[in-house]
C-alpha positions, 0 to 999 in steps of 0.5 A: 475480492471477486476475480474471474479465473485467469485467461489461459491459452490451449495449444494443440501440439499436433501442429507443433510436433505431431503429438496428439496431447494438448498443452496448457500455457498460462497467460498473465491474469488480465484482472490482476491489479497493482498496489503499494502500502505505506505507513503514514503518521501525522502528529501536532508536535512529536519530532519525526526522529522520535517517530523513526526511533519508536518504529525502528525504520527510516522514513521515505518522507518526514518533517517536524512541526516548525521546519521549513517547507520544501517540495519533493524536489528540494525547492523551498516552498516558504513558510514552515510545517504546522505538523510533524509527518512521517511516511515509509513504504511497507511493501518493498516493491509494487505488488501484483494481486496475482501473488497476494490480494491487497486485503491479505497484504493489509491483514499481514501488515497489521500483524507485523505492526501489532507491537506498535499499537500502544504507540499508534494509540498515543499518537491519536490520543495526542491529536495525531493519526496513523494510517495505512495508505494503499495506492491501487493501480489498474486500467480497469474497474476493481473491487476491494472488500474490507471485511468487518473483521479486518476493519476491526483489526485496523480499529484495534491497532488505532490505524486508519486506512486511506485507499487511493485508486489510480486508473492506470498500471504503475508501469504505464504512463497516466492517460 
């Protein structure tokens, strides 16, 4: 991803304490964006507990095919789920691109999930899918470039990728 150099402010310390040297003060990068990455899995009939046991993580959201539908607030929606679903956040907190670019974090997560490649392949072979979900948050236009080598690593891991852009910073209210 192309990012211009971060903005910096130069303060002439002559005005502060009579010395002639100049001090550089770092300002937050105005081009930084925020992101979250989750692993999401859909399957036509595998119980969500089996997915949890295989992955070794507790999901944030999950259900098994045939179970009653509820809103995220616990309100019954009527009917039953027609597929199993499992989702867990992979980034512990919302990440700021100034610390690690989203492309680099995607590559890191693929490496961490590499021992599950046969499971992701099995999910796909049985009519399901597994993907990395990337939520991007920024109040300006950003460009994320997924290089062919990174896309190849996703394919080799039997992982899809879903990128969802939100036109605001996560710590701000939507406009």
